C-alpha positions, 0 to 999 in steps of 0.5 A, spaced: 506 478 537 512 481 541 512 488 538 504 488 540 505 485 547 511 491 548 506 496 546 501 494 550 505 495 556 509 501 553 507 508 551 511 513 546 511 518 551 516 513 555 521 514 550 520 522 549 527 523 550 529 519 545 525 522 539 528 526 534 524 530 529 524 528 521 524 533 516 522 528 510 516 526 509 515 519 513 508 516 510 507 516 502 500 520 501 496 515 496 489 517 493 484 512 492 481 511 484 475 508 483 475 504 476 469 502 473 469 496 468 464 492 464 464 484 466 468 482 460 474 487 462 473 485 469 474 478 467 480 479 463 483 483 468 482 477 473 485 472 468 491 476 467 492 478 474 492 470 476 497 468 471 502 473 474 500 471 481 497 478 482 491 481 485 487 485 480 488 491 483 496 490 484 496 488 476 492 495 475 497 499 479 503 495 476 500 498 469 499 505 471 506 505 474 509 502 468 505 508 464 507 513 468 514 512 469 515 509 462 
């Protein structure tokens, strides 16, 4: 909350003399992918995700990364 209060009373232009240009990408670009599963598949993903302490979306991202990097 301190950070929010700080930016409520300050502006980035207050620090223009301290800013530095950056060459590398600051934000990673992401693409939203829509996925359609039948009810049984969706339930299976939910169960597997819950058993690993993940959301279904987090589990699917984990699977994709394993396959892409593997």
